N, C-alpha and C positions, 0 to 999 in steps of 0.2 A: 501590460496586463499583470505581470508579477508585482510591479510597483503599486498598482491600484489595489490588488488583493491584499498586500501587506498593509497599505494605508488604511484599508477598510478594517482590518484586524486591529490596527492601532486605535481606531475609533471605537470598535466593538468592545475592546478590553479596557477602555477608559483612558482618555488622554489627559485628564486632569485640567484644572483651571486655577486661576489666581485666588479663587475663593477658598475659604477655610474648608478643609475636608476634601478638597479636590485630589490632592496627592494620595490621601489615604484610600479614597474610592478607587483610584487607578491601581494602587497596589493590591487591593482586595480583589479586583476584577481580573488580574493576570492569573492564568492557570498555574497550578503548582506542578512541580516536577513529576509527581506521581499521578496527576490527573489523567482522565481519559483523553483530554485535548492534547496533552504532551505525549502520552503513550501512543496514540494513534498517529500523530505526526512523525514520531520516530520510527515506528514499525512500518507504516505505509511507505515511508521514504525508502526503506530497505527493500520492501516488496516491489515497489515501482522500479528500483534500480535493476533488479533482475529482469523485469519485463523489457526494459530498454535494452539490456544486454542480449536477450534472446532475439529481439527484433533486429538488432544489428547483425547478429550471426546469420539469421535466415536470409536477410537481404543479400548477402554474399554467396548464398548456397543455392539460389534458384533464380530463374529468369521469368517466372510466372508473375505477371503484372498485378493480378488480384492479391496475391500473397504479399508481394513487395509493397503495394499500396497500404494494405492493412498493417504490415509491420511498421511502415513509416508513420502512419497515424498513431499507432500505439506508442512508439518511441517518442514522438513529438509531444503527444498529450501527457504522457506519464512523466517525462523529463520536466515539463512545465509545472505539473502539479507537485512533483518532488521539490522543485525550487521554492514553490510557495510554502510548503510545509516546513522546510528547513529555515526559510525566512521568518516564519512565525516563531519558531523556537529561538532564533536570534533576537527577535523583537521582544519576546517574553523574558529574555535573559536566562534561558534554560539550556542545559547541555543536550547535545545531539546524541550522546551515548550514555546509557545507564547500565554499566557492565554488571551491576549487582542484581539485576532483575531479568527474568526470563521474558522472551517475546510474548506479548499479549497478556501479561499479568494484569494490566490495567483493566481488561475486560471483566475478569472474574472479580477483582477487587471492587470495581465500581458497582457491579451488579449486586455484590453481597453487602456493601456498605451503604450504597445509595448516596454517596457523597463524592466530591471531587478531590478529597484530601488523602486518598490512598497513596501507597508508596510504589505502585507498580508502573512499569514502563518497559519498552522493548530495547533491543540492542540495535541502535541505528548504525553503529560503526562496523558491524559484521560484514564480511564479504558476501555479495549477493548470491554466490553459488556455494557458499560454505556449508559444512555440516552443522555441528553444534547440537543444540537441543532438538531432538527428534520429536517436535511437537510437545515438548516437555512432558515426556513419559506418557505419550498417547493422548495428549490434549486434543480435543476436537473443537473447532471454531465454527459455529453455525452449522454443525453437521459435517464440516469438512475437516478431516484429520490430516495432520502432517505425516508424511511418509518418513521412514527411517532415513536419516542423512539429510533431511530438509530442515531448514531453520524454522519455517512457519508453514501452516496449511496452504496448499496450492503451489508452493515454491518447488522448483526443480532441484535435483541433487547435482553434485559435481559430475557424476557419471552420466546423467541425462544431458547436461550441457555439453559434455565431451561427445556424446552420440550425435547431438545436433550439429556440432562443429564438423564432424566427420561425414555427415550425410550430404546428399546432393539431390537436386531435382525433386521428383515426387516424394521420395523418402523424407527429404528435409521438410517439404511442405506439410506432409502428414504429421510428422513428429512435432513440428512447431505448432500446428493447430491444436494438437492434443495437449501439449505442454501448456500452451497459452490458455486453453479452455480451463484446465485445472487451476492455473494461476489466477485467472479471473474469478473462478468460484471462491477461492480463498480470499481474494481481494474484496469481493462483494460482501462476504460474511463479516469481514472486519469493518468495512465502510458502513454496513447496516448497524453495527454496534455503535460506531461513532455518531451516526445520525440520531441515535437514541440517547447516548450517554454524554456526548460532548456538550459543553456549555457555551462555546463561542459560536454565535450564529453563523458567521461566514464559513467556519469549518464544518458545521453541520450541513450547510448547503453544498459545500464541496463534496462531502462524503455521500450525500444523496445523489449528487450528479454522477459520482463514480458508479454507484449502484445502477442507475438507469443506463449509463453508457456501456458498462461492462456486461450487463445482462443482454443488451442488444447485440453486442459483439459475440457473446456466447452463442446466440441463435444464428448469427451470420457464420461463425466458424463451424457449427454443426452442419450447415448447408454446404459449406466449402469441403468439408470432409466427405459428405455423401457423394459429391461430385467426383471425388477421388477414390470412391469405393472403400471408404474407411468410416470410422465412427469415433466419438469421444471415448476416452478410456474410463472404465468403471462407472 
């Protein structure tokens, strides 16, 4: 699946031919390091990594089959998608880390410039549970703001991850569902931006697929919380 997706990107970004101008076309079609395509791939790879981490944590903190199944599905899906996005960056010859740019800078720059030649991109090399830029000074993404101590909107803080690791049974289930609901809301907002701003067709399709799947899971998690006498946060 991953090979097929990367191969599709290779075709979408221009594979070049022996004809004159083929190589130039391929080079022009490859996204720049500050493009929405590259910024989304970097930032969402980080975002996904934390979702995988939280899913593995709750798997060991509860015996509830519904929660364990959801956690497995999220971990499997998002680890797969993360591999695709990092593979695209390799294919494009772009760095997976842009330490001089704040997370999601590509969203504001692309929207203000209307081009793919901006210089913004995210920190793909940051630890998934790290602090860092607290939503870069109150930045809001699609109406979802990053909390203090969280790298991007929707992401959990180190303290919240520690709470999840220390919880068990129903408490772990409720906290996981609440944290993952927030996480999905942040992910949906970022994916919606890529679906609009990204220029690589297969990446736009992946982003829209994330929006559809995660919105469905948000509804599912709200129902799972209700059955446990709880509700999403905020």
